C-alpha positions as CSV (number, residue, x, y, z in Angstrom):
1,M,61.6,92.0,89.5
2,K,58.9,91.3,86.3
3,S,55.4,93.0,86.7
4,N,52.5,90.3,87.3
5,F,50.4,92.4,85.3
6,I,50.2,93.0,81.2
7,L,47.6,95.0,79.7
8,E,46.8,92.9,76.3
9,K,43.7,94.9,75.3
10,L,41.5,97.5,76.8
11,L,38.6,98.8,74.2
12,V,36.0,101.7,75.1
13,R,33.2,101.7,72.4
14,I,32.6,105.4,71.7
15,G,29.9,105.6,69.1
16,D,30.7,103.5,66.4
17,T,34.6,103.7,67.3
18,A,36.1,101.4,69.4
19,V,38.8,103.4,71.3
20,E,42.4,101.6,72.3
21,V,43.8,102.9,75.5
22,G,47.1,101.5,76.0
23,I,49.1,100.8,79.4
24,N,50.7,104.5,79.1
25,N,47.2,105.9,79.8
26,L,46.3,103.4,82.0
27,L,46.3,104.7,86.0
28,R,44.4,102.3,87.7
29,I,42.6,98.9,87.8
30,R,40.6,97.2,90.4
31,Y,38.7,94.0,89.4
32,Y,36.2,92.7,92.2
33,E,34.6,89.1,92.4
34,D,32.2,88.5,95.1
35,I,30.8,85.1,95.8
36,T,27.1,87.0,96.7
37,R,27.1,89.1,93.6
38,A,26.0,88.0,90.3
39,S,28.7,90.1,88.1
40,V,32.1,91.1,88.5
41,N,32.9,94.6,88.9
42,V,36.0,96.6,87.2
43,E,36.8,100.2,88.0
44,I,39.4,101.8,85.4
45,T,41.2,104.9,85.8
46,I,42.3,106.4,82.5
47,S,44.5,109.4,82.0
48,D,43.1,111.3,78.7
49,S,44.7,114.8,78.4
50,Q,45.7,114.2,74.7
51,D,42.5,113.6,72.6
52,G,39.8,114.2,75.3
53,R,37.8,111.0,74.1
54,M,36.9,109.6,77.5
55,S,34.6,113.3,78.0
56,E,32.4,111.5,75.4
57,V,31.3,108.8,77.8
58,F,28.3,108.8,79.8
59,G,27.5,105.4,80.7
60,M,26.3,102.1,78.7
61,E,29.3,102.2,76.5
62,S,30.9,98.9,75.8
63,V,34.4,97.9,77.3
64,Y,36.5,94.8,76.7
65,L,39.4,94.3,78.8
66,Q,42.0,91.5,78.7
67,F,44.9,91.2,81.4
68,S,47.3,88.3,82.4
69,D,50.2,88.1,84.9
70,N,53.7,87.1,83.0
71,K,52.9,83.1,82.8
72,T,52.1,81.9,79.6
73,N,49.4,79.7,81.3
74,N,46.0,81.1,79.7
75,S,44.4,80.0,83.1
76,T,45.5,83.3,84.4
77,R,44.6,85.3,81.7
78,T,41.0,87.6,82.4
79,Q,38.7,88.4,79.6
80,L,35.7,90.3,79.8
81,N,33.2,91.8,78.0
82,L,31.9,94.9,80.1
83,I,29.2,97.8,80.6
84,V,29.7,101.2,82.1
85,Y,27.2,101.7,84.4
86,E,28.8,104.3,86.2
87,V,31.5,107.5,85.2
88,K,33.2,109.3,88.3
89,N,36.3,111.2,89.6
90,R,36.4,113.2,86.2
91,E,39.0,115.7,86.3
92,I,39.1,118.9,83.9
93,I,42.1,121.4,84.3
94,D,42.6,124.3,81.7
95,G,40.1,122.9,79.8
96,K,41.2,119.6,79.2
97,Q,40.0,116.3,81.0
98,M,43.2,114.9,82.7
99,K,41.4,111.6,84.2
100,V,38.1,109.9,84.5
101,T,36.9,106.6,86.4
102,L,34.9,104.2,84.5
103,C,32.6,101.6,86.9
104,C,31.8,98.3,84.9
105,C,29.7,95.2,85.2
106,N,28.8,92.6,82.8
107,P,26.1,93.4,80.3
108,D,23.1,90.8,82.0
109,I,22.7,93.1,84.6
110,T,21.9,96.0,82.8
111,N,19.9,93.6,80.5
112,S,18.2,91.4,83.0
113,A,16.8,94.8,84.5
114,G,14.9,95.5,81.3
115,I,13.5,91.8,80.9
116,L,10.6,91.1,83.1
117,V,9.7,87.4,83.0
118,S,6.0,86.0,83.6
119,Q,6.0,82.3,83.4
120,Q,4.4,79.3,84.9
121,Y,7.0,76.4,86.0
122,E,5.5,73.4,86.7
123,D,7.2,70.6,88.4
124,T,10.4,71.8,87.4
125,N,14.0,71.4,88.6
126,I,15.4,74.1,90.1
127,T,19.1,73.8,88.7
128,D,17.1,73.2,85.5
129,I,15.1,76.6,85.8
130,V,18.5,78.8,86.7
131,R,20.0,77.5,83.5
132,S,16.8,77.9,81.4
133,L,16.5,81.5,82.9
134,L,20.3,82.2,81.8
135,S,20.2,80.8,78.0
136,K,16.7,81.6,77.2
137,A,14.8,84.5,79.0
138,L,18.7,86.4,79.7
139,K,20.5,84.8,76.4
140,T,23.5,85.6,78.4
141,Q,27.0,85.4,76.4
142,I,28.6,84.3,79.6
143,P,29.3,80.4,80.3
144,L,28.0,79.0,83.0
145,A,31.2,77.2,84.2
146,Y,30.0,75.2,87.1
147,S,26.5,74.1,88.5
148,D,25.5,72.0,91.2
149,K,22.2,69.7,90.3
150,S,19.6,70.5,92.9
151,N,17.4,68.0,94.4
152,N,13.8,69.5,94.5
153,N,11.8,70.4,91.7
154,I,9.0,73.9,92.2
155,T,6.1,75.0,90.9
156,F,5.4,78.8,90.9
157,L,4.9,81.3,88.9
158,T,7.4,84.3,88.3
159,N,5.6,87.5,89.4
160,Y,7.2,90.1,86.6
161,W,10.9,89.9,88.0
162,N,13.6,90.0,85.9
163,P,15.9,86.9,85.5
164,I,18.7,87.7,88.1
165,Q,16.0,88.7,90.5
166,I,14.2,84.9,90.0
167,I,17.8,83.0,90.6
168,Q,18.6,85.0,93.7
169,W,15.0,84.1,95.1
170,L,15.4,80.6,94.0
171,S,19.0,80.5,95.7
172,D,17.7,79.6,99.2
173,K,14.8,76.7,98.1
174,A,17.5,74.5,96.3
175,I,18.6,71.8,98.4
176,Y,22.2,70.0,97.0
177,S,20.9,66.7,95.5
178,K,24.0,64.8,96.8
179,K,22.7,65.6,100.4
180,S,20.4,63.4,102.6
181,G,19.2,62.7,106.1
182,K,18.7,65.1,108.6
183,S,21.3,67.4,107.8
184,A,20.0,68.4,104.3
185,T,19.8,72.3,103.7
186,A,18.4,74.4,101.3
187,G,21.2,77.1,100.1
188,F,22.9,77.5,96.8
189,L,25.0,81.0,96.0
190,F,24.9,82.2,92.3
191,F,28.2,84.2,91.6
192,Q,30.6,85.2,88.6
193,N,34.2,84.8,88.4
194,K,36.6,85.1,85.6
195,E,35.5,81.3,84.5
196,G,32.1,82.7,83.9
197,Y,29.1,82.3,85.9
198,N,28.8,79.3,88.8
199,W,25.4,78.2,90.5
200,R,26.8,76.3,93.5
201,A,25.7,74.8,96.5
202,M,27.2,75.6,100.0
203,D,27.1,71.9,101.2
204,S,29.0,71.0,97.7
205,L,31.6,74.1,98.1
206,V,32.7,73.1,101.8
207,V,33.9,69.6,100.8
208,Q,36.5,70.6,98.1
209,D,39.7,69.9,98.6
210,P,42.3,73.2,98.6
211,L,43.4,74.0,95.6
212,Y,46.2,76.8,97.1
213,E,48.4,76.7,100.5
214,L,48.8,80.7,101.8
215,S,51.1,80.9,104.6
216,T,52.6,83.6,106.2
217,G,56.4,84.0,107.1
218,V,57.6,81.3,105.0
219,D,60.2,81.1,102.2
220,L,59.0,79.4,98.8
221,S,61.4,78.4,96.6
222,E,61.7,79.1,92.8
223,Q,60.1,75.8,91.7
224,E,57.2,76.4,94.4
225,R,57.0,80.2,93.2
226,E,56.5,78.9,89.6
227,E,54.2,76.2,90.2
228,G,52.0,78.7,92.2
229,R,50.3,76.3,94.6
230,K,52.0,77.6,97.7
231,I,51.7,81.5,97.9
232,E,53.3,83.6,100.9
233,I,51.1,86.2,102.2
234,T,52.0,89.7,103.2
235,N,49.2,90.4,105.5
236,F,46.8,87.9,107.3
237,L,44.2,90.2,109.3
238,S,41.1,88.5,111.1
239,K,38.4,90.9,110.4
240,E,35.4,89.5,112.3
241,T,33.2,86.5,113.3
242,S,29.3,86.2,112.9
243,N,27.3,88.9,114.9
244,V,26.2,86.4,117.5
245,L,23.3,88.8,119.0
246,Q,22.3,89.3,115.5
247,G,21.7,85.7,114.8
248,L,19.7,85.1,118.2
249,N,17.4,87.8,117.3
250,Y,17.0,86.1,113.7
251,G,16.1,83.1,115.5
252,S,19.4,81.7,113.3
253,Y,20.6,79.4,116.0
254,S,17.4,78.0,117.8
255,S,13.9,78.7,116.9
256,R,10.2,77.6,116.5
257,V,8.1,78.2,113.6
258,T,4.6,77.9,113.6
259,V,3.6,77.1,110.1
260,F,0.7,77.0,108.1
261,D,0.8,74.9,105.0
262,V,-1.7,76.6,102.4
263,G,-1.0,73.2,100.4
264,T,-2.1,70.8,103.0
265,Q,-4.3,73.1,105.0
266,K,-2.4,72.0,108.3
267,V,-0.7,74.1,111.3
268,Q,2.6,72.6,112.5
269,D,5.0,73.6,115.3
270,F,9.1,72.9,114.1
271,D,11.6,73.4,116.6
272,F,15.0,73.9,115.2
273,N,18.3,73.9,117.0
274,G,21.4,74.6,115.4
275,Y,23.6,73.1,118.2
276,N,22.4,69.9,117.4
277,L,22.6,70.3,113.5
278,Y,25.9,71.4,113.6
279,N,28.2,68.0,113.4
280,N,25.7,66.7,110.9
281,I,26.2,69.3,108.3
282,P,29.2,69.3,105.8
283,R,31.9,71.7,107.0
284,L,35.3,73.2,106.1
285,N,37.3,72.2,109.1
286,Q,35.8,69.2,111.4
287,S,35.9,71.0,114.7
288,T,33.4,71.2,117.2
289,L,31.5,74.1,118.3
290,P,32.8,76.1,121.4
291,D,31.0,74.8,124.6
292,S,29.1,78.3,125.4
293,Y,27.0,77.3,122.0
294,S,25.1,74.8,124.1
295,N,23.3,77.3,126.1
296,M,21.6,77.8,122.7
297,E,19.7,74.4,123.1
298,K,18.0,75.1,125.8
299,K,15.0,77.8,124.4
300,P,14.3,79.3,121.3
301,S,15.8,83.0,121.0
302,R,12.7,83.8,118.5
303,I,9.2,82.6,118.0
304,M,7.8,83.0,114.5
305,T,5.2,82.2,112.0
306,K,5.1,81.4,108.5
307,V,3.0,80.4,105.6
308,I,4.0,78.3,102.7
309,N,2.9,76.1,100.4
310,S,4.2,72.8,100.5
311,K,2.8,72.1,97.3
312,L,5.2,74.0,95.6
313,F,8.0,71.5,96.5
314,N,6.1,68.9,94.6
315,A,9.0,66.4,93.8
316,G,12.2,64.7,95.7
317,E,12.1,62.8,99.3
318,Y,12.2,65.8,100.8
319,T,9.1,66.9,100.0
320,K,7.5,66.4,103.6
321,D,10.3,68.3,105.6
322,I,10.7,71.4,103.3
323,P,9.5,73.7,106.4
324,K,12.3,72.4,108.6
325,I,15.0,72.4,106.0
326,L,14.1,76.3,104.9
327,S,14.6,77.1,108.5
328,Q,17.8,75.3,108.9
329,S,19.0,76.9,105.5
330,S,19.0,80.6,107.8
331,F,21.7,78.4,110.1
332,R,23.7,77.1,107.2
333,N,24.0,80.7,105.9
334,K,25.1,82.2,108.7
335,M,27.6,79.6,109.4
336,F,29.0,79.8,105.9
337,F,29.9,83.2,106.6
338,N,31.0,82.8,110.1
339,K,34.4,83.8,110.2
340,Q,36.0,86.7,107.9
341,V,39.5,87.2,107.4
342,E,41.8,88.9,104.7
343,A,44.8,88.1,103.1
344,E,47.0,90.1,100.7
345,F,50.1,89.1,98.2
346,I,51.5,89.6,95.0
347,G,51.6,87.0,92.8
348,D,49.5,84.6,90.1
349,H,46.2,85.3,89.0
350,T,44.8,81.9,89.4
351,I,42.8,82.2,92.4
352,N,39.0,82.6,91.7
353,V,36.0,83.4,94.0
354,G,34.7,79.9,95.2
355,D,37.9,78.3,95.5
356,V,38.8,76.5,99.1
357,V,42.2,77.4,100.2
358,L,44.5,76.2,103.3
359,V,46.0,78.9,105.4
360,Q,48.9,78.1,107.7
361,N,49.2,81.0,109.8
362,Y,52.2,80.9,112.0
363,V,53.0,83.0,115.2
364,G,55.8,83.9,117.6
365,P,59.6,84.0,117.9
366,Q,59.1,79.9,117.3
367,R,57.0,80.3,114.5
368,T,54.8,77.8,115.5
369,L,51.3,77.0,113.6
370,D,48.1,79.1,114.7
371,P,45.8,76.1,115.3
372,V,42.5,78.6,115.9
373,N,43.2,80.8,112.5
374,S,44.6,77.9,110.4
375,G,42.7,75.4,108.3
376,K,40.4,75.6,105.5
377,Y,39.0,78.9,104.1
378,I,36.2,79.6,101.0
379,V,37.2,82.9,98.8
380,G,34.4,84.6,99.3
381,K,36.0,87.9,97.9
382,I,38.8,88.8,95.4
383,L,40.5,92.6,95.2
384,R,42.9,92.7,92.6
385,E,44.4,96.0,92.3
386,Y,46.8,97.7,89.5
387,T,48.4,101.1,90.0
388,T,51.2,102.8,87.5
389,T,52.9,103.6,90.8
390,E,53.4,100.2,92.0
391,D,53.5,98.6,88.5
392,S,52.2,95.3,89.8
393,M,48.8,93.7,90.5
394,R,47.9,93.6,94.4
395,T,45.9,90.5,95.4
396,R,43.3,91.1,98.8
397,L,41.4,87.9,99.3
398,T,38.3,87.7,101.4
399,L,37.9,84.4,103.1
400,Y,35.1,82.9,104.8
401,N,35.5,79.7,107.7
402,D,32.1,78.0,108.7
403,S,34.1,76.1,111.6
404,P,37.0,76.7,114.0
405,G,40.4,76.1,113.0
406,T,41.2,72.4,113.0
407,G,44.5,72.8,114.9
408,Q,48.2,71.9,114.7
409,D,47.7,68.0,114.5
410,T,44.9,67.8,112.1
411,V,45.9,70.4,108.9
412,N,47.2,68.6,106.5
413,P,49.6,70.6,103.8
414,I,48.2,70.9,100.8
415,S,51.4,68.9,99.0
416,S,49.7,65.6,100.9
417,L,46.3,66.7,99.7
418,L,47.4,67.1,96.3
419,Q,49.0,63.8,95.5
């Protein structure tokens, strides 16, 4: 079987020299994407018994990595400019360095730590602020592959935070521009995949059509394998659901917030109940909450006080409801990461963090569709790992689901969704 990993280029800059590392000196690559993190992370383990140049690596060296699978399609190629932030697992035997692991991230993370921004933003759209921070403050070379438009403007003064910190602070205050009515919630995610940076609204991510179908215990034809839209997964593990007790303690499901608004000098009480909101927000699967959740609408599990300034959110149709919307964003975030499963396969490198996939999990001797665990999921984490012993790159996906599976009658195969 042809290997699904081709090392096209690996360069480590040591001093003024770009040292090229070939496939014979590469022991392992672990490539990570995470929907909650602003950078991809890569761990590169190198054999260095001949010239010992890696003993000169201590951190902050530039690394260029380019690899692909055995497809000729450029969409499967990963090209990364990285920087070494940690060197670990050095092994020196008989005075010779045998191997070393270089931990790398994108250069913006280290550059951002030294950029402290003090700037007044006056009545500015939040998405426009994010774009400005990336292009002007950070001067990033990484493209903004996809961004959703925020519906609200904001006025605030940055408190000598770095650009990445500011973007993360804004993420739970931005409201998706295509949302309206009672279900409008704040909640964006800023992350990097192999295409570049992404500034995505949770409400936007969950309404995407699935790009891939992941199935257990199926035999794919050669044509299906070549197309890459249907993927046979070898392992499917339901890891966990959200911690309900923690959510009750946080008031994520039902709460009362007494808000003092500095901007209007008013005090208001806002009662929030996620059970009533659930059916109004966009979700991956159009199913209902378990009946046990109905008990949450009787009494708030947490009573909180909050001081805000609604004048900061001084444009857009939701200004008057911003305290309520920010309370709802806690529930939106809790539901987005409600259920976590892991799936594993060896195949193409096309799937990205942020993609929606359709899982078809078959169980039992009759191979019937599992109505609870099947359905649409968001790809939240990707670990791609190459080792010389296996001579292939294995992909492990961490998938998130904000609603129970849709059941056998309502899960549409991806072939119909792609027509």
